[in-house]
N, C-alpha and C positions, 0 to 999 in steps of 0.2 A: 430760228437762227439761219441767216442767209449763208449759203454755201459758196464762199468766194473762191476764185481761182487760187489765191495765195493759200487758203486753208487746205484745199485739195492737194496742192503741191507739197505742203508740209506733212500732211497726213500720209502721203505716199512715199515720203523720204525714209530710207532704211534707218538712218541715224537722225533723230529729230534734233540733236544738238550740233549738227554739222555746221550751222551758221553761228555758233557761239564762239566768240573770240577767246584767246588765252588771257587777255587783259580786259577786264570788265569794269566799266566806270560805275561807281556807286552814286547814289542820289540822296543819301541821308542828310547831307548838308544843305540841300536846296531850300528847305523851309526857312533857313536863317538868311537867305538872300532875297533881294527884291526880285520881282519878276524879270525886270530888265537885266539884272546881273546874272540871274539863273540862265536866262536865254543866251547871254553872251558866253557864259561858261560852257554850256552845252554845244553851242555853235563852234567854240574853240576846240573842244576835245573831239568833236565829230570831224572837224577839219584835220586834226592830228591823227585820225584813224580810228577813233572809238566807234564801234558798230554794235556794241552789246552793253546793255544798261541793267543795273540791279535796282529794283524798286521794292517797296513794301507799304502796305496799308498803314502800318504802325509808325512810319517815319513822319515826325512832326504832326501826328494825329491826322494824316492825310494831306497836309499842306505840301509836303515834298512831291507827292504825286500830282497835285494840281499845278505846281510850278513846272514839273516835267511835261505835263499835258499841254500847257500853253505853248511850249516849244515843239512838242511832238506833232501838234496839229499843223505846223508849218512845214513839216518834212514831206517832200514829195513821196507819193506812194511807192514808187520804184526804189526809193532809198530807205525804206522802212528798216530801222535797226532791230536787232534781236532783243526781245524784252523778257526779262526774268522778273516775275512777280512773287510776292509772298503774302500770305494771310494766315488767319488762325492764331494770331498772337494773343496771349492772355490779357485780360483786363484786370489789373491788380492781381488778386489771388484767384480769380475765376478763369479756369482753362476754357478755351474756345475751339478745341479740335473736334468739331462736330459739323455735320452736313449743313445745318441751317446757318451757323455762324460763318463758315468758310464761304458758302454761297453769297452771303451778305457782303463779306469782305471783297470777294471777286467782283460782284456787281459794282460796288463803290469804286474799286480800283479802275476797272475798265471805263467807267463813266468819267472819272477824274482825268484819266490819261487820254481818252478819246480813241480807244482801240476796241475791237470786238473780240480780241483773244490775246493771251500771253503765249509766247513760244515755249516757255518753261514756267511752271507754277510750283512753288515750294510751300510747305507748311512751315511757318516761321518758328514754331516750337512743336514738341511732341506732348502728348498726354498719355503716359503709360497705363492709365486706367481704361483707356478706350482700346478695344481689341483691334489689331492691325487689319483684320479682314473688313471691318466696318470702314476704316479709313481708306483702304485701297479701293473699296467698292464705290465710295462717293467721289473720290478723285477720278476713278475710271468713268463715272457718269459725266463729269465735266469734260473729260477728254472726248468721249463719244459725241457729246453735244457740239464739239468743235470750239469750245471756249478756251481750252488750253491745248497746246501741242504735246507736251510731256509734263510729267509731274515728279516730285521728289520731296525731300525733307531738309529743313535747316535745323541744326542742333538736335539731331537724332543720334542715339547711340548705335554702335555696330550691332548689338544684340537685337534691337528693334528693327533695324534695317534687314538683318537676316530673316527675322520672322515675317516681315512684309514681303520679302522676295520669295520665301517659301510659299506663302499663301497665293501670291500672284501666279506662280507657276502652276499650282494645283487648280486654280480657278480660271486659268486662261486669260489673265489680265496682263496688260502691258507692264505694270509694276513701276517701281521707282527707277528713274533714269539718271538721277543726280542726287548728291548730298552736299550740304553747305555747312560744314563745321568751321570753327576757328582754326587757322593754321598759319604759322609764321615762324621765322627764325627765332624770335624771342619767345620765351616760355612764360605764360602768365602765372602769377602766384595764386590767383583765384579767378573764378568766372566774373567778368566785368558786369554782367547782368544775370538775374536768376534764369536757370534753365539752359544756360549756354553749354555747349559741348566742344572740346578742343582736341586736336590731334597733335599738339606740340609736345616735344620733349620725350625723354625715355619712358615715362609712364604710359604713353600711347603707342609704343612701338608695335605691339601686337595688332592694334587697330589699323595702323598704317600698312602693315603687311597684308591685312585682309583687303584693304582698298586696292593695294597693288595686285593682289592675286585675282580679285574679281573684275578689276577694271572699271568699277563704278566711278564716274567723274566726280572730282572734288572741286567745289567752288569755294575757295578759301576766303572767308570774310575776315576783315581786319588783317589782311595779309602783310601789311607793313607795321603791324603792332601799334596802331593809333599814333603814328608819327614818331615812334621811339627812335628809329634810326636816323631821324633828322635832328634830334636833340643833341646839343653840345654837352649838356649835363642835365641831371634831374631838376635843376633849378630853372632850366630854360623851358618854360611851360607857356604855351600860347593857347588860350581858350579852354573850355571845359573838356573837350575831347582829349587833348593832350594832358590835361591835369589827371584825368582818369587813367590815361595810358601810363603816366609816370607812376601812379600808385599801383597799377597792376603789374608793371614790368620792372620796377626798380629793385633789381637784385644784383649781387656781384657777378653772377653768371651771365646775366643779360648785358651788363655793362661790358663784360669781356667779349661777348658775341658782337656787340656794336663796334668795339674797337677792332676786332678781326675783320668785320665787314668794311671798315674804313681802310684798313691796310690792303685788303684785296682790291678795293676801289682805287687806291693809289697806284697799285700795280697795273690794273686794267684800264684806268681812266673811268671817270664817272663819280658816283656818290655811293655812300653806304646804303641809302634807300634803294638805289638801283641794284646793288648786290643782293639786298634782301628780297626783292621781287624775283631776281634770278634764282635765288635759293628755292623759293616756293614753286617755281615753274620747272625745275630740273629734278624733280623727285621721281622715284619709281612709280608713284601713283599718277593717275591722269588728272593733273591739277590745272585749274584756272585761278587767277588771282583777281579778287575784287579790290579795287583801289578807289580812294576818294580824292582824286586830283582836284586842286583848286584853280589850276590854270592850264591853258593849252600847252605851255612849255613843259609843265610837270608830266602831263600825259605823254607828250612826244618823247621825252627823255626815257620814261619807263617803257614805252613801246619799243624804242630802240634797244633797250637793255634786254628785252625778251628774246632778241635774236642772238644773244651771246650765251652759249652753254656753260655749265659748270660740271666738272668731273666729280666722280664719287669721292675722291680724295679731298677736293675742295669743299664739298658738302660736309664731310666729316670734320674738316679743320674748322669750318665756320661754326659748327655745332659745339665742338668740344676742345678745339685747339690741338687735336692729335692729327696725325697723317704725315708720314715721313716725306712724301713728295713735296709737301708745302713748307714744312719746317725749315728746310734748307733754302727754300726760295724766299720766304718772307721773314724768317727770324733773323 
């Protein structure tokens, strides 16, 4: 592995996530686009300020990474964005959180993208049958080889994250630097896919306190609840993703949360979707929001929204409708 100046700089950075933006553009939709349309979308969001991208070997069976790679190879080296990669996703019922499988995924991803390293690499799922020491050790190997700058987990429970952290401390490993669970203002009725872990709602309040206390960064996937806040009603469904979103989030409580987001948007200007991303980014936790913008204008609007804070009272009101400071203002 060639030791490039970029890799040395990143290895010497105190915080390997310092280059990770608060708003991360997702790429799961790219496999459904032509290469030309994917290129135009990525050009557009980059022009709007996107400098961090979320990728995964599992998206479109690798096609999303190939689409991204065709664009990435045109980006000047000095403008290289922050890349978040994911691997180790199950194949059917077969878990793949193992050294050989993860290495194979990493090799395939880097080849498809045209990069020699990821800034951050996450295991797309966990396998509780594999001891955390084995997992941390093989991720640490990849880090020491310079193929990943930092590592973490997607859809890992707090209990497993605690165990991984404890082992890393005793073994002198860098350990997990980030976690990517589902988190949004809307609370899902069920996991949208097997093995998903969510931080939404009252049931996960203890987990959110743990994240806030430890400061472990949260990269919230489906931060906009699969387009839920853009729907006028549950009948307003566009494409499979939003059909799934309607089935996962269609509850009276989420309908009320969407209505409150609209009312706050009317007061502040903007849209309910922009309020939803503000909700995710103004938590006591160290949150980043993964979004799946389909146009440059969408990303530009959300990026502008990230600059507008929400108070604790506003967060409470969006969640539950309570909060005396807001009832008089919006009721």
